[in-house]
C-alpha positions in Angstrom: -5.7 -23.5 -18.0 -7.6 -20.4 -19.2 -7.2 -17.3 -17.0 -7.8 -14.5 -19.5 -9.3 -11.4 -17.9 -12.7 -9.9 -18.9 -12.6 -7.3 -21.6 -13.2 -3.5 -21.6 -17.0 -3.8 -21.2 -16.8 -5.9 -18.0 -19.1 -4.1 -15.5 -16.6 -4.0 -12.7 -13.8 -2.7 -14.9 -16.1 0.1 -16.1 -17.1 0.9 -12.5 -13.6 1.1 -11.2 -12.4 3.1 -14.2 -15.1 5.6 -13.7 -14.4 5.8 -10.0 -10.7 6.5 -10.7 -11.6 9.1 -13.4 -13.6 11.0 -10.8 -10.9 10.6 -8.1 -7.6 10.3 -9.9 -5.5 10.7 -6.8 -7.4 9.0 -4.0 -6.2 8.9 -0.4 -5.7 5.6 1.3 -8.9 6.2 3.2 -10.9 6.7 0.0 -9.4 3.6 -1.5 -10.3 1.6 1.6 -13.9 2.9 1.7 -14.3 1.9 -1.9 -13.2 -1.6 -1.2 -10.2 -1.3 -3.4 -7.3 -2.0 -0.9 -8.3 -5.6 -0.1 -11.2 -6.3 -2.5 -11.2 -10.0 -1.5 -12.2 -9.1 2.1 -15.9 -9.1 3.0 -18.1 -6.0 3.1 -17.8 -3.4 4.4 -14.0 -3.5 4.2 -13.8 -5.2 0.8 -16.0 -6.5 -2.0 -15.8 -10.3 -1.4 -14.1 -10.2 -4.9 -13.2 -13.5 -6.5 -9.7 -13.8 -8.0 -10.7 -12.6 -11.4 -12.3 -9.5 -10.0 -9.2 -8.9 -7.8 -7.0 -9.1 -10.9 -9.3 -6.7 -12.8 -9.1 -4.2 -10.0 -5.3 -4.6 -9.8 -5.1 -4.0 -13.5 -7.2 -0.8 -13.4 -5.2 0.6 -10.5 -2.0 0.0 -12.4 -3.5 1.6 -15.5 -4.4 4.7 -13.5 -1.0 4.8 -11.7 -2.7 4.5 -8.3 -0.9 2.7 -5.5 -2.5 1.1 -2.5 -1.3 2.2 1.0 1.9 0.5 2.2 1.0 -1.9 5.0 2.1 -5.4 4.0 2.0 -7.0 7.5 -1.3 -5.3 8.4 -3.3 -6.0 5.3 -1.5 -9.2 4.3 -1.3 -11.1 7.7 -2.9 -9.3 10.6 -6.0 -8.3 8.8 -7.1 -11.8 7.7 -6.6 -13.1 11.2 -8.7 -10.3 12.7 -11.4 -11.0 10.1 -11.5 -14.6 11.2 -11.2 -14.3 15.0 -11.6 -10.7 16.0 -14.6 -9.3 17.7 -16.8 -6.7 16.0 -15.2 -4.0 18.2 -11.7 -5.1 17.3 -12.6 -5.1 13.6 -14.1 -1.6 13.8 -11.2 -0.3 15.7 -8.3 -1.6 13.7 -9.3 -2.6 10.2 -10.2 0.8 8.7 -7.0 2.6 9.6 -5.0 -0.6 8.7 -6.5 -0.6 5.2 -6.0 3.2 4.8 -2.4 2.9 5.7 -2.9 5.3 8.7 -1.6 2.7 11.2 1.3 0.5 10.2 1.6 -3.0 11.7 4.4 -5.4 12.5 4.6 -9.0 13.6 6.0 -10.0 17.0 6.4 -13.8 16.6 10.1 -14.8 16.3 12.3 -14.8 19.3 16.1 -15.1 19.7 15.7 -18.7 20.8 12.5 -19.5 19.0 12.6 -18.7 15.3 11.6 -21.6 13.2 10.5 -23.6 16.3 7.9 -20.9 17.1 6.0 -23.1 19.6 9.0 -22.9 21.9 8.6 -19.2 22.4 9.2 -17.9 26.0 7.5 -14.5 26.0 4.9 -14.6 28.7 1.6 -12.8 29.3 0.1 -12.8 32.8 -3.4 -11.6 33.5 -3.5 -8.8 36.1 -6.8 -7.2 36.6 -8.0 -5.6 33.4 -4.7 -6.0 31.6 -2.3 -8.7 30.3 1.3 -8.0 31.4 3.8 -9.2 28.8 7.5 -9.7 29.2 10.0 -11.2 26.7 12.1 -10.6 23.6 11.2 -10.6 19.9 13.5 -10.4 16.9 13.6 -9.9 13.1 10.5 -7.7 13.6 10.1 -5.8 10.3 8.9 -2.2 10.6 8.7 -2.3 14.4 10.4 1.1 14.5 7.6 2.8 12.6 4.6 0.5 13.5 1.8 1.6 15.7 0.5 -2.0 16.4 2.0 -5.5 16.4 0.4 -8.9 16.4 2.0 -10.7 19.3 2.3 -14.3 20.4 2.9 -14.9 24.1 2.6 -17.9 26.5 -0.3 -17.5 28.8 -0.3 -21.0 30.3 3.2 -22.7 30.8 1.6 -25.7 32.4 0.1 -27.2 29.2 1.7 -28.6 26.0 3.5 -25.9 24.1 1.0 -25.4 21.3 -1.9 -25.1 23.6 -0.5 -22.5 26.0 0.0 -19.7 23.5 -2.4 -16.7 23.0 -2.6 -14.0 20.3 -2.7 -10.3 21.1 -2.6 -6.9 19.5 0.2 -5.0 21.1 0.3 -1.2 21.0 3.9 -0.4 20.0 3.9 2.9 22.0 3.0 1.2 25.3 5.4 1.7 28.2 8.0 -1.0 28.4 8.2 -1.6 24.6 11.8 -0.9 23.4 12.7 -1.2 19.7 16.4 -1.5 18.7 17.4 -1.5 15.0 19.0 -4.4 13.2 20.8 -3.1 10.1 21.3 -5.9 7.5 24.3 -6.2 5.2 22.6 -4.3 2.4 22.8 -1.2 4.7 19.0 -1.1 5.0 17.1 -1.0 8.3 13.8 -2.8 8.3 14.4 -5.5 10.9 14.4 -4.8 14.7 14.8 -6.4 18.0 11.9 -5.7 20.4 12.1 -5.9 24.2 8.9 -6.2 26.2 9.3 -5.3 29.9 6.1 -5.6 31.9 4.1 -4.2 29.0 0.5 -3.8 29.9 -1.9 -4.8 27.1 -5.6 -4.2 27.7 -7.7 -7.4 28.1 -9.8 -6.6 25.0 -6.6 -6.8 22.9 -6.7 -10.6 23.2 -7.7 -12.0 19.8 -9.7 -15.2 19.9 -9.7 -17.5 22.9 -7.1 -17.6 25.6 -4.8 -20.4 24.7 -6.0 -20.4 21.1 -3.1 -18.4 19.7 -1.4 -21.3 17.8 -4.3 -21.9 15.5 -4.5 -18.2 14.7 -0.7 -18.1 14.2 -1.2 -20.7 11.5 -3.7 -18.5 9.8 -1.2 -15.6 9.9 1.7 -17.7 8.7 -0.4 -19.2 5.9 -1.1 -15.7 4.6 2.5 -14.8 5.1 3.7 -17.7 2.9 1.3 -16.7 0.2 2.6 -13.1 0.4 6.2 -14.2 0.4 6.0 -16.4 -2.6 4.6 -13.9 -5.1 5.9 -13.3 -8.6 9.0 -11.2 -7.8 12.1 -13.1 -6.8 12.5 -11.2 -3.5 9.4 -12.4 -1.6 7.1 -11.2 -4.3 9.0 -8.0 -4.9 11.9 -7.2 -7.0 12.8 -8.6 -10.4 11.7 -11.8 -12.0 13.6 -14.3 -14.2 11.8 -12.8 -17.2 13.3 -9.4 -16.1 16.8 -10.8 -16.1 16.4 -12.4 -19.5 15.1 -9.1 -20.9 18.1 -7.3 -19.4 20.5 -9.8 -20.8 18.9 -9.5 -24.2 19.0 -5.7 -24.1 22.7 -5.9 -23.3 23.4 -7.9 -26.4 22.9 -11.5 -25.1 25.2 -13.8 -23.2 28.1 -15.5 -24.9 29.5 -17.6 -22.1 27.9 -21.0 -22.4 27.8 -21.7 -18.6 26.1 -18.3 -17.9 23.8 -18.9 -20.8 22.8 -22.3 -19.4 22.2 -20.8 -15.9 20.0 -18.1 -17.5 17.9 -20.8 -19.3 17.6 -22.7 -16.0 16.5 -19.6 -14.2 13.9 -18.8 -16.9 12.5 -22.3 -16.7 12.3 -22.1 -12.9 10.5 -18.8 -13.2 7.9 -20.4 -15.6 7.3 -23.3 -13.2 6.7 -20.8 -10.4 4.4 -18.7 -12.6 2.4 -21.8 -13.4 2.1 -22.7 -9.7 0.8 -19.2 -9.1 -1.8 -19.7 -11.8 -2.8 -23.0 -10.3 -3.4 -21.3 -7.0 -5.6 -18.7 -8.7 -7.4 -21.5 -10.5 -8.1 -23.3 -7.2 -9.6 -20.1 -5.8 -11.8 -19.7 -8.9 -13.1 -23.2 -8.3 -13.9 -22.4 -4.7 -11.1 -24.5 -3.2 -9.3 -22.9 -0.2 -5.5 -22.5 -0.3 -3.6 -25.4 1.2 0.0 -26.5 1.7 0.8 -25.4 -1.9 1.8 -22.1 -0.3 4.7 -24.0 1.3 5.5 -25.6 -2.0 5.7 -22.3 -3.8 7.7 -20.6 -1.0 10.2 -23.5 -0.8 10.8 -23.3 -4.5 10.7 -19.6 -4.9 13.2 -18.8 -2.1 15.9 -21.0 -3.6 15.1 -19.7 -7.0 15.4 -16.1 -5.8 18.9 -16.9 -4.4 20.1 -18.4 -7.7 18.5 -15.6 -9.7 20.2 -12.9 -7.7 23.6 -14.6 -7.9 23.2 -15.0 -11.6 22.3 -11.3 -12.0 25.4 -10.4 -10.0 27.6 -12.6 -12.2 26.1 -11.2 -15.5 26.6 -7.7 -14.3 30.4 -8.4 -14.0 32.5 -6.3 -11.6 29.7 -3.8 -11.0 27.6 -6.7 -9.6 29.8 -6.8 -6.5 29.4 -3.1 -5.7 26.3 -2.1 -3.8 25.7 1.0 -5.9 27.0 -0.4 -9.1 24.3 -2.8 -10.1 20.6 -3.2 -9.5 21.3 -6.9 -8.7 23.9 -6.3 -6.1 21.5 -5.3 -3.3 19.3 -8.3 -4.2 22.2 -10.7 -4.0 23.1 -9.3 -0.5 19.5 -9.7 0.6 18.9 -13.1 -0.9 20.3 -15.2 2.0 17.3 -14.1 4.1 14.9 -15.7 1.6 15.1 -19.2 2.9 14.8 -18.1 6.5 12.1 -15.5 6.7 8.4 -16.6 6.9 9.5 -20.2 7.9 12.8 -21.7 6.9 13.2 -24.0 3.9 13.4 -27.0 6.3 10.1 -26.0 7.9 8.5 -25.8 4.5 9.8 -29.2 3.5 8.4 -30.7 6.7 5.0 -29.2 5.9 5.1 -30.6 2.4 6.2 -34.0 3.7 3.4 -34.3 6.2 0.5 -32.5 4.6 1.2 -33.3 0.9 3.1 -36.6 0.9 1.4 -38.0 4.0 4.8 -38.9 5.7 4.8 -39.3 9.5 5.7 -36.4 11.6 9.4 -36.1 12.5 10.2 -38.1 15.5 7.0 -40.2 15.3 7.9 -42.8 12.7 
């Protein structure tokens, strides 16, 4: 598998390098207008860049020390869904400030009684005149306390089978009736929230796609989420990798304990398997093949790997690894239990793999 990037004289590399030289500290809006925030998106928001060109742009941005605006749920999950099913007016209204980082987004999917079994959600949306009136509860909503908009799933027709009665909305987070309460996790950080929706009026033109078509759009969103959450870093694409841990152990003089050394070797091997799976995904895109259930394979493997890696980092750090401020690995260890839950539990990923990769019958039907 040959995935070497084009050299210094590659036209796109030269173009981006010149652009960055002329604007070395671009705003989020300038990056968005240049198609550099989500270059794989179609024009005018991106460049319809293939995977190689995306990697070239990423490399040039890193070289220049330029960071894209922070908006992971907007650009990573909401944006692709709006591109697929949004109206022209919806795209014009929401995509530019989303790319520029001027409006942060959150995801209002999970509920206290409908997490992994998302189709059993009970939040309702009722059409009243020119608005949809929404009531219900959402939970584990990352960045809801600072988001201006949320992608929302609500049941619009309780009289049909569960998957067919769900619709997909954009919810203004400052609308009357939206209440956000913080959920502080055991690392001491506050990213998660519980959101109450009490007779929240959402304009009719905030419905994305067809009424009752929300489940198919949710699958688009979740597919992008699972790609995002199975990136190279061990904490949902962020944070350290197995290679980083090996480098840290080497810099510290190596590992003498044979059990820890074996665990370190196993972690490095797992990291290499995941790296190769990532390259296979890139190769599929280069060949024009759309991403498929391999996103669930990568997420199922990477989540368990991340938990093992963070536990190993804690153990290698010794006593400091159990103190939140004493080791860079301690916070990761405390956070790692969430890895096999967020973005679809490990059990959900295995069901997807069983049905869509192995061809096994659906649970309860065979």
